[in-house]
C-alpha atoms as a printed R data frame, in Angstrom:
    type eleno elety resid chain resno      x       y       z
1   ATOM     1    CA   UNK     A     1  5.612 243.147 -73.993
2   ATOM     2    CA   UNK     A     2  5.286 241.550 -70.573
3   ATOM     3    CA   UNK     A     3  7.548 238.719 -71.673
4   ATOM     4    CA   UNK     A     4 10.145 241.184 -72.925
5   ATOM     5    CA   UNK     A     5 10.003 243.092 -69.623
6   ATOM     6    CA   UNK     A     6 10.343 239.865 -67.635
7   ATOM     7    CA   UNK     A     7 13.380 238.903 -69.732
8   ATOM     8    CA   UNK     A     8 15.078 242.256 -69.084
9   ATOM     9    CA   UNK     A     9 14.214 242.112 -65.363
10  ATOM    10    CA   UNK     A    10 15.740 238.626 -65.112
11  ATOM    11    CA   UNK     A    11 18.852 239.750 -67.016
12  ATOM    12    CA   UNK     A    12 19.216 242.775 -64.735
13  ATOM    13    CA   UNK     A    13 18.811 240.627 -61.617
14  ATOM    14    CA   UNK     A    14 21.469 238.229 -62.923
15  ATOM    15    CA   UNK     A    15 23.824 241.130 -63.734
16  ATOM    16    CA   UNK     A    16 23.361 242.513 -60.219
17  ATOM    17    CA   UNK     A    17 24.009 239.092 -58.749
18  ATOM    18    CA   UNK     A    18 27.218 238.675 -60.807
19  ATOM    19    CA   UNK     A    19 28.437 242.178 -59.947
20  ATOM    20    CA   UNK     A    20 27.699 241.569 -56.262
21  ATOM    21    CA   UNK     A    21 29.786 238.380 -56.274
22  ATOM    22    CA   UNK     A    22 33.346 239.002 -55.071
23  ATOM    23    CA   UNK     A    23 36.216 236.684 -56.041
24  ATOM    24    CA   UNK     A    24 39.448 236.522 -54.073
25  ATOM    25    CA   UNK     A    25 42.689 234.677 -54.817
26  ATOM    26    CA   UNK     A    26 44.446 232.989 -51.899
27  ATOM    27    CA   UNK     A    27 48.077 231.990 -52.645
28  ATOM    28    CA   UNK     A    28 49.551 229.313 -50.346
29  ATOM    29    CA   UNK     A    29 53.023 227.750 -50.303
30  ATOM    30    CA   UNK     A    30 52.237 224.156 -49.337
31  ATOM    31    CA   UNK     A    31 50.923 221.078 -51.210
32  ATOM    32    CA   UNK     A    32 47.197 220.418 -51.590
33  ATOM    33    CA   UNK     A    33 47.406 217.434 -49.227
34  ATOM    34    CA   UNK     A    34 49.067 219.382 -46.393
35  ATOM    35    CA   UNK     A    35 46.780 219.971 -43.392
36  ATOM    36    CA   UNK     A    36 47.258 223.766 -43.637
37  ATOM    37    CA   UNK     A    37 46.071 223.766 -47.265
38  ATOM    38    CA   UNK     A    38 43.156 221.440 -46.512
39  ATOM    39    CA   UNK     A    39 42.157 223.845 -43.737
40  ATOM    40    CA   UNK     A    40 42.317 226.774 -46.187
41  ATOM    41    CA   UNK     A    41 40.060 224.930 -48.646
42  ATOM    42    CA   UNK     A    42 37.540 224.242 -45.858
43  ATOM    43    CA   UNK     A    43 37.759 227.902 -44.773
44  ATOM    44    CA   UNK     A    44 37.015 229.031 -48.367
45  ATOM    45    CA   UNK     A    45 34.087 226.602 -48.548
46  ATOM    46    CA   UNK     A    46 32.703 227.885 -45.215
47  ATOM    47    CA   UNK     A    47 32.898 231.481 -46.473
48  ATOM    48    CA   UNK     A    48 31.163 230.538 -49.746
49  ATOM    49    CA   UNK     A    49 28.370 228.781 -47.839
50  ATOM    50    CA   UNK     A    50 27.919 231.463 -45.174
51  ATOM    51    CA   UNK     A    51 27.762 234.282 -47.738
52  ATOM    52    CA   UNK     A    52 25.489 232.423 -50.161
53  ATOM    53    CA   UNK     A    53 28.220 232.551 -52.807
54  ATOM    54    CA   UNK     A    54 28.758 236.328 -52.486
55  ATOM    55    CA   UNK     A    55 32.424 235.866 -51.543
56  ATOM    56    CA   UNK     A    56 34.331 233.147 -53.376
57  ATOM    57    CA   UNK     A    57 37.918 232.396 -52.363
58  ATOM    58    CA   UNK     A    58 40.132 230.403 -54.742
59  ATOM    59    CA   UNK     A    59 43.028 228.628 -52.981
60  ATOM    60    CA   UNK     A    60 46.217 228.330 -55.082
61  ATOM    61    CA   UNK     A    61 48.335 225.631 -53.379
62  ATOM    62    CA   UNK     A    62 52.012 224.679 -53.603
63  ATOM    63    CA   UNK     A    63 53.331 228.160 -54.505
64  ATOM    64    CA   UNK     A    64 51.505 227.945 -57.873
65  ATOM    65    CA   UNK     A    65 50.441 231.622 -57.866
66  ATOM    66    CA   UNK     A    66 53.228 233.242 -55.823
67  ATOM    67    CA   UNK     A    67 56.327 231.745 -54.189
68  ATOM    68    CA   UNK     A    68 56.375 231.687 -50.369
69  ATOM    69    CA   UNK     A    69 58.524 234.840 -49.915
70  ATOM    70    CA   UNK     A    70 56.312 236.802 -52.380
71  ATOM    71    CA   UNK     A    71 52.903 236.164 -50.780
72  ATOM    72    CA   UNK     A    72 52.985 238.882 -48.125
73  ATOM    73    CA   UNK     A    73 53.942 241.545 -50.667
74  ATOM    74    CA   UNK     A    74 51.267 240.254 -53.065
75  ATOM    75    CA   UNK     A    75 48.547 240.714 -50.403
76  ATOM    76    CA   UNK     A    76 49.957 244.074 -49.320
77  ATOM    77    CA   UNK     A    77 50.050 245.301 -52.931
78  ATOM    78    CA   UNK     A    78 46.560 243.965 -53.823
79  ATOM    79    CA   UNK     A    79 47.889 241.399 -56.330
80  ATOM    80    CA   UNK     A    80 46.067 238.866 -54.137
81  ATOM    81    CA   UNK     A    81 43.318 239.819 -51.701
82  ATOM    82    CA   UNK     A    82 44.226 237.160 -49.129
83  ATOM    83    CA   UNK     A    83 47.170 234.822 -48.566
84  ATOM    84    CA   UNK     A    84 48.828 232.400 -46.161
85  ATOM    85    CA   UNK     A    85 52.391 233.019 -44.970
86  ATOM    86    CA   UNK     A    86 54.850 231.465 -42.575
87  ATOM    87    CA   UNK     A    87 55.095 234.580 -40.409
88  ATOM    88    CA   UNK     A    88 58.677 233.981 -39.217
89  ATOM    89    CA   UNK     A    89 59.862 234.169 -42.853
90  ATOM    90    CA   UNK     A    90 59.554 237.938 -42.494
91  ATOM    91    CA   UNK     A    91 61.502 238.522 -39.269
92  ATOM    92    CA   UNK     A    92 64.271 240.388 -41.127
93  ATOM    93    CA   UNK     A    93 61.616 242.981 -41.951
94  ATOM    94    CA   UNK     A    94 60.493 243.262 -38.307
95  ATOM    95    CA   UNK     A    95 61.775 241.065 -35.422
96  ATOM    96    CA   UNK     A    96 58.308 240.534 -33.884
97  ATOM    97    CA   UNK     A    97 57.307 238.521 -36.975
98  ATOM    98    CA   UNK     A    98 59.855 235.915 -35.832
99  ATOM    99    CA   UNK     A    99 58.808 235.493 -32.196
100 ATOM   100    CA   UNK     A   100 57.353 232.014 -32.758
101 ATOM   101    CA   UNK     A   101 60.591 230.718 -34.320
102 ATOM   102    CA   UNK     A   102 62.754 231.439 -31.281
103 ATOM   103    CA   UNK     A   103 64.091 228.027 -30.197
104 ATOM   104    CA   UNK     A   104 62.615 226.716 -26.939
105 ATOM   105    CA   UNK     A   105 60.631 229.874 -26.084
106 ATOM   106    CA   UNK     A   106 57.291 228.123 -26.793
107 ATOM   107    CA   UNK     A   107 57.883 224.373 -27.036
108 ATOM   108    CA   UNK     A   108 54.373 222.883 -26.840
109 ATOM   109    CA   UNK     A   109 50.957 223.448 -28.428
110 ATOM   110    CA   UNK     A   110 49.629 225.176 -25.290
111 ATOM   111    CA   UNK     A   111 52.665 227.464 -25.158
112 ATOM   112    CA   UNK     A   112 52.294 228.190 -28.885
113 ATOM   113    CA   UNK     A   113 48.674 229.351 -28.417
114 ATOM   114    CA   UNK     A   114 49.759 231.506 -25.473
115 ATOM   115    CA   UNK     A   115 52.570 233.057 -27.542
116 ATOM   116    CA   UNK     A   116 50.136 233.863 -30.377
117 ATOM   117    CA   UNK     A   117 47.898 235.726 -27.916
118 ATOM   118    CA   UNK     A   118 50.910 237.737 -26.724
119 ATOM   119    CA   UNK     A   119 52.161 238.375 -30.278
120 ATOM   120    CA   UNK     A   120 48.870 239.274 -31.992
121 ATOM   121    CA   UNK     A   121 48.310 242.827 -30.595
122 ATOM   122    CA   UNK     A   122 51.763 243.816 -31.901
123 ATOM   123    CA   UNK     A   123 51.027 242.177 -35.270
124 ATOM   124    CA   UNK     A   124 47.625 243.868 -35.550
125 ATOM   125    CA   UNK     A   125 49.255 247.283 -35.191
126 ATOM   126    CA   UNK     A   126 52.089 246.593 -37.651
127 ATOM   127    CA   UNK     A   127 49.928 244.866 -40.272
128 ATOM   128    CA   UNK     A   128 47.358 247.669 -39.961
129 ATOM   129    CA   UNK     A   129 50.097 250.165 -40.864
130 ATOM   130    CA   UNK     A   130 50.925 247.976 -43.878
131 ATOM   131    CA   UNK     A   131 47.294 247.868 -45.055
132 ATOM   132    CA   UNK     A   132 46.562 244.293 -43.906
133 ATOM   133    CA   UNK     A   133 45.017 242.354 -41.063
134 ATOM   134    CA   UNK     A   134 45.614 238.868 -39.678
135 ATOM   135    CA   UNK     A   135 42.548 236.629 -39.908
136 ATOM   136    CA   UNK     A   136 43.855 233.534 -38.135
137 ATOM   137    CA   UNK     A   137 46.966 231.502 -37.307
138 ATOM   138    CA   UNK     A   138 47.689 227.776 -37.183
139 ATOM   139    CA   UNK     A   139 50.897 226.286 -35.734
140 ATOM   140    CA   UNK     A   140 53.018 223.680 -37.435
141 ATOM   141    CA   UNK     A   141 53.804 220.612 -35.352
142 ATOM   142    CA   UNK     A   142 56.893 220.880 -33.097
143 ATOM   143    CA   UNK     A   143 60.191 221.181 -34.945
144 ATOM   144    CA   UNK     A   144 62.856 218.493 -34.828
145 ATOM   145    CA   UNK     A   145 66.139 217.901 -36.632
146 ATOM   146    CA   UNK     A   146 66.362 215.733 -39.757
147 ATOM   147    CA   UNK     A   147 69.820 214.295 -40.363
148 ATOM   148    CA   UNK     A   148 71.648 211.862 -42.598
149 ATOM   149    CA   UNK     A   149 73.675 210.404 -39.726
150 ATOM   150    CA   UNK     A   150 73.189 210.024 -35.944
151 ATOM   151    CA   UNK     A   151 73.596 213.231 -33.915
152 ATOM   152    CA   UNK     A   152 74.995 213.107 -30.387
153 ATOM   153    CA   UNK     A   153 75.701 216.822 -30.055
154 ATOM   154    CA   UNK     A   154 75.485 220.072 -32.020
155 ATOM   155    CA   UNK     A   155 79.129 219.557 -33.010
156 ATOM   156    CA   UNK     A   156 77.979 216.695 -35.290
157 ATOM   157    CA   UNK     A   157 76.301 219.302 -37.528
158 ATOM   158    CA   UNK     A   158 79.563 221.078 -38.340
159 ATOM   159    CA   UNK     A   159 80.080 221.361 -42.109
160 ATOM   160    CA   UNK     A   160 76.696 219.769 -42.895
161 ATOM   161    CA   UNK     A   161 74.579 221.343 -45.671
162 ATOM   162    CA   UNK     A   162 71.645 222.707 -43.657
163 ATOM   163    CA   UNK     A   163 68.367 223.946 -45.093
164 ATOM   164    CA   UNK     A   164 67.593 227.505 -43.960
165 ATOM   165    CA   UNK     A   165 64.060 228.743 -44.647
166 ATOM   166    CA   UNK     A   166 63.979 231.787 -42.363
167 ATOM   167    CA   UNK     A   167 66.526 233.981 -40.511
168 ATOM   168    CA   UNK     A   168 66.273 231.815 -37.376
169 ATOM   169    CA   UNK     A   169 67.228 228.568 -39.107
170 ATOM   170    CA   UNK     A   170 70.070 230.409 -40.880
171 ATOM   171    CA   UNK     A   171 71.296 231.663 -37.478
172 ATOM   172    CA   UNK     A   172 71.222 228.131 -36.015
173 ATOM   173    CA   UNK     A   173 73.348 226.939 -38.946
174 ATOM   174    CA   UNK     A   174 75.857 229.702 -38.242
175 ATOM   175    CA   UNK     A   175 76.010 228.838 -34.530
176 ATOM   176    CA   UNK     A   176 76.554 225.088 -35.037
177 ATOM   177    CA   UNK     A   177 78.992 225.553 -37.931
178 ATOM   178    CA   UNK     A   178 76.669 224.063 -40.576
179 ATOM   179    CA   UNK     A   179 76.470 225.407 -44.150
180 ATOM   180    CA   UNK     A   180 73.138 227.231 -44.617
181 ATOM   181    CA   UNK     A   181 71.301 226.683 -47.931
182 ATOM   182    CA   UNK     A   182 68.106 228.679 -48.515
183 ATOM   183    CA   UNK     A   183 65.414 226.301 -49.778
184 ATOM   184    CA   UNK     A   184 61.644 226.871 -49.626
185 ATOM   185    CA   UNK     A   185 59.176 224.024 -48.993
186 ATOM   186    CA   UNK     A   186 58.171 223.597 -52.647
187 ATOM   187    CA   UNK     A   187 61.836 222.983 -53.668
188 ATOM   188    CA   UNK     A   188 62.867 220.810 -50.701
189 ATOM   189    CA   UNK     A   189 62.280 217.387 -52.315
190 ATOM   190    CA   UNK     A   190 64.561 218.293 -55.208
191 ATOM   191    CA   UNK     A   191 67.211 219.742 -52.880
192 ATOM   192    CA   UNK     A   192 67.261 216.496 -50.859
193 ATOM   193    CA   UNK     A   193 67.390 214.315 -53.988
194 ATOM   194    CA   UNK     A   194 70.361 216.238 -55.394
195 ATOM   195    CA   UNK     A   195 72.271 216.437 -52.098
196 ATOM   196    CA   UNK     A   196 71.936 220.217 -51.845
197 ATOM   197    CA   UNK     A   197 70.467 219.649 -48.346
198 ATOM   198    CA   UNK     A   198 71.708 217.046 -45.822
199 ATOM   199    CA   UNK     A   199 69.953 218.226 -42.678
200 ATOM   200    CA   UNK     A   200 67.224 220.617 -41.598
201 ATOM   201    CA   UNK     A   201 64.827 221.504 -38.810
202 ATOM   202    CA   UNK     A   202 61.130 221.044 -39.424
203 ATOM   203    CA   UNK     A   203 58.016 219.135 -38.449
204 ATOM   204    CA   UNK     A   204 56.989 215.581 -39.251
205 ATOM   205    CA   UNK     A   205 54.477 217.055 -41.731
206 ATOM   206    CA   UNK     A   206 57.158 218.669 -43.875
207 ATOM   207    CA   UNK     A   207 59.269 215.517 -43.713
208 ATOM   208    CA   UNK     A   208 56.418 213.365 -44.943
209 ATOM   209    CA   UNK     A   209 55.188 215.852 -47.595
210 ATOM   210    CA   UNK     A   210 58.681 215.988 -49.115
211 ATOM   211    CA   UNK     A   211 59.445 212.246 -48.737
212 ATOM   212    CA   UNK     A   212 62.501 213.145 -46.687
213 ATOM   213    CA   UNK     A   213 62.648 209.506 -45.537
214 ATOM   214    CA   UNK     A   214 63.963 208.585 -49.007
215 ATOM   215    CA   UNK     A   215 67.127 210.623 -48.344
216 ATOM   216    CA   UNK     A   216 67.590 211.171 -44.596
217 ATOM   217    CA   UNK     A   217 67.089 208.498 -41.932
218 ATOM   218    CA   UNK     A   218 67.070 210.293 -38.565
219 ATOM   219    CA   UNK     A   219 64.662 212.733 -36.927
220 ATOM   220    CA   UNK     A   220 65.354 214.080 -33.433
221 ATOM   221    CA   UNK     A   221 62.290 215.272 -31.521
222 ATOM   222    CA   UNK     A   222 63.761 218.479 -30.059
223 ATOM   223    CA   UNK     A   223 60.324 220.258 -29.882
224 ATOM   224    CA   UNK     A   224 62.315 223.397 -30.621
225 ATOM   225    CA   UNK     A   225 59.425 225.642 -31.664
226 ATOM   226    CA   UNK     A   226 56.029 225.607 -33.365
227 ATOM   227    CA   UNK     A   227 56.136 228.191 -36.170
228 ATOM   228    CA   UNK     A   228 52.809 229.544 -37.344
229 ATOM   229    CA   UNK     A   229 51.169 230.049 -40.702
230 ATOM   230    CA   UNK     A   230 49.113 233.230 -40.637
231 ATOM   231    CA   UNK     A   231 46.329 234.089 -43.086
232 ATOM   232    CA   UNK     A   232 46.489 237.766 -44.043
233 ATOM   233    CA   UNK     A   233 43.843 239.815 -45.827
234 ATOM   234    CA   UNK     A   234 44.270 243.072 -47.714
235 ATOM   235    CA   UNK     A   235 42.502 245.723 -45.621
236 ATOM   236    CA   UNK     A   236 41.052 247.620 -48.589
237 ATOM   237    CA   UNK     A   237 39.575 244.366 -49.945
238 ATOM   238    CA   UNK     A   238 38.172 243.559 -46.488
239 ATOM   239    CA   UNK     A   239 36.751 247.067 -46.016
240 ATOM   240    CA   UNK     A   240 34.986 246.824 -49.409
241 ATOM   241    CA   UNK     A   241 32.866 243.900 -48.149
242 ATOM   242    CA   UNK     A   242 29.412 244.514 -46.704
243 ATOM   243    CA   UNK     A   243 28.894 243.969 -42.973
244 ATOM   244    CA   UNK     A   244 27.283 240.474 -43.156
245 ATOM   245    CA   UNK     A   245 30.084 239.228 -45.462
246 ATOM   246    CA   UNK     A   246 32.766 240.605 -43.119
247 ATOM   247    CA   UNK     A   247 31.067 238.863 -40.215
248 ATOM   248    CA   UNK     A   248 30.887 235.554 -42.123
249 ATOM   249    CA   UNK     A   249 34.584 235.828 -43.042
250 ATOM   250    CA   UNK     A   250 35.647 236.474 -39.433
251 ATOM   251    CA   UNK     A   251 33.484 233.610 -38.154
252 ATOM   252    CA   UNK     A   252 34.968 231.208 -40.742
253 ATOM   253    CA   UNK     A   253 38.464 232.397 -39.749
254 ATOM   254    CA   UNK     A   254 37.824 231.724 -36.044
255 ATOM   255    CA   UNK     A   255 36.556 228.245 -36.923
256 ATOM   256    CA   UNK     A   256 39.617 227.644 -39.128
257 ATOM   257    CA   UNK     A   257 41.961 228.586 -36.268
258 ATOM   258    CA   UNK     A   258 40.296 226.073 -33.910
259 ATOM   259    CA   UNK     A   259 40.104 223.373 -36.583
260 ATOM   260    CA   UNK     A   260 43.690 224.023 -37.704
261 ATOM   261    CA   UNK     A   261 45.098 223.560 -34.205
262 ATOM   262    CA   UNK     A   262 43.367 220.171 -33.900
263 ATOM   263    CA   UNK     A   263 44.558 219.224 -37.406
264 ATOM   264    CA   UNK     A   264 48.144 220.148 -36.523
265 ATOM   265    CA   UNK     A   265 48.100 217.871 -33.463
266 ATOM   266    CA   UNK     A   266 46.602 215.043 -35.516
267 ATOM   267    CA   UNK     A   267 49.089 215.590 -38.362
268 ATOM   268    CA   UNK     A   268 51.973 215.463 -35.881
269 ATOM   269    CA   UNK     A   269 50.957 212.014 -34.593
270 ATOM   270    CA   UNK     A   270 50.094 210.648 -38.032
271 ATOM   271    CA   UNK     A   271 53.119 211.925 -39.934
272 ATOM   272    CA   UNK     A   272 55.625 210.752 -37.331
273 ATOM   273    CA   UNK     A   273 54.028 207.287 -37.519
274 ATOM   274    CA   UNK     A   274 54.224 207.393 -41.338
275 ATOM   275    CA   UNK     A   275 57.864 208.507 -41.278
276 ATOM   276    CA   UNK     A   276 58.669 205.612 -38.956
277 ATOM   277    CA   UNK     A   277 56.802 203.184 -41.241
278 ATOM   278    CA   UNK     A   278 58.959 204.430 -44.128
279 ATOM   279    CA   UNK     A   279 62.224 203.711 -42.325
280 ATOM   280    CA   UNK     A   280 62.865 206.963 -40.465
281 ATOM   281    CA   UNK     A   281 64.401 206.653 -36.991
282 ATOM   282    CA   UNK     A   282 62.284 208.866 -34.677
283 ATOM   283    CA   UNK     A   283 64.492 209.572 -31.651
284 ATOM   284    CA   UNK     A   284 64.622 211.772 -28.566
285 ATOM   285    CA   UNK     A   285 67.648 214.110 -28.550
286 ATOM   286    CA   UNK     A   286 70.595 213.053 -26.373
287 ATOM   287    CA   UNK     A   287 71.184 215.070 -23.199
288 ATOM   288    CA   UNK     A   288 74.130 216.771 -24.894
289 ATOM   289    CA   UNK     A   289 72.218 217.677 -28.062
290 ATOM   290    CA   UNK     A   290 69.332 219.029 -25.964
291 ATOM   291    CA   UNK     A   291 71.716 221.113 -23.815
292 ATOM   292    CA   UNK     A   292 73.521 222.433 -26.920
293 ATOM   293    CA   UNK     A   293 70.258 223.468 -28.602
294 ATOM   294    CA   UNK     A   294 68.956 225.077 -25.389
295 ATOM   295    CA   UNK     A   295 72.151 227.138 -25.180
296 ATOM   296    CA   UNK     A   296 71.609 228.264 -28.785
297 ATOM   297    CA   UNK     A   297 68.012 229.180 -27.905
298 ATOM   298    CA   UNK     A   298 69.120 231.303 -24.931
299 ATOM   299    CA   UNK     A   299 71.656 233.204 -27.066
300 ATOM   300    CA   UNK     A   300 69.106 233.765 -29.847
301 ATOM   301    CA   UNK     A   301 66.429 235.005 -27.425
302 ATOM   302    CA   UNK     A   302 68.882 237.495 -25.857
303 ATOM   303    CA   UNK     A   303 69.965 238.760 -29.283
304 ATOM   304    CA   UNK     A   304 66.358 238.919 -30.470
305 ATOM   305    CA   UNK     A   305 65.259 241.042 -27.482
306 ATOM   306    CA   UNK     A   306 68.178 243.421 -28.099
307 ATOM   307    CA   UNK     A   307 67.095 243.767 -31.731
308 ATOM   308    CA   UNK     A   308 63.329 243.906 -31.069
309 ATOM   309    CA   UNK     A   309 63.757 246.440 -28.253
310 ATOM   310    CA   UNK     A   310 60.981 247.328 -25.769
311 ATOM   311    CA   UNK     A   311 58.320 245.700 -27.995
312 ATOM   312    CA   UNK     A   312 60.186 242.379 -27.917
313 ATOM   313    CA   UNK     A   313 60.707 242.542 -24.165
314 ATOM   314    CA   UNK     A   314 57.030 243.405 -23.607
315 ATOM   315    CA   UNK     A   315 55.948 240.477 -25.807
316 ATOM   316    CA   UNK     A   316 58.151 237.994 -23.911
317 ATOM   317    CA   UNK     A   317 57.011 239.405 -20.544
318 ATOM   318    CA   UNK     A   318 53.334 239.070 -21.574
319 ATOM   319    CA   UNK     A   319 53.955 235.520 -22.764
320 ATOM   320    CA   UNK     A   320 55.682 234.498 -19.519
321 ATOM   321    CA   UNK     A   321 52.998 235.971 -17.213
């Protein structure tokens, strides 16, 4: 009898343990070897460890669960409990989402961190209304221009097939007379191989991940902006966690933000060196190209503030304090 009771007690304890375990899916758009994805995997491991296995987060890399433009909606609609997005991808929905992709507004790591601090209170309010919250953000390395041929000025981009991955890069194409082609990160290698894309703006990390050096031979270090990946969590899923689990999640997120910033800086140095080793010409922009891009940045900032209204102006004023 005692044995039978012990068996049932053990089975009940196991059932309680299984029911108490929470499993979350985390869709991400970038390859497993990208520093953002590696940081996500470490974040998930930290959460698992800190909660004693109560909260398990499964990272789905390289757009294998949802494509990049679908991830925000998936988290908002509870199809995934947590997800990583390139926040500027959603600036057509709300201009403030695109603040970190305004050319030459924040053109260094320090400026990028400062911009995130200015942007986050606005994001917290908006995402809260949408049933989500931002856990942490990590910047990409500074953006430069990949090209098939040497660029002396913006005029050299006229008629070139230009990869657009957010409204800002599409706008730049329009302003320089390039032909915008919408291509997400997971499809970029194929687009380069088939000649669908001849030029684009991105970091050294993206260039190396996609083996851009096999197709394009020039990268101009314009340090145009440092767009951020933001990890969002569904608020209902977050609220359903017990207090210690919430605390562990927030602590792991803060650690991931610090670690991710360091990883981004390291990835910038390493990937530019690797691109160079694979035959890419890593060059500073000419005075003319720099002046042309700065002019584009000034126009885009003015237009963005007009569109974003008082919120946009307040964000820029806070950033420039």
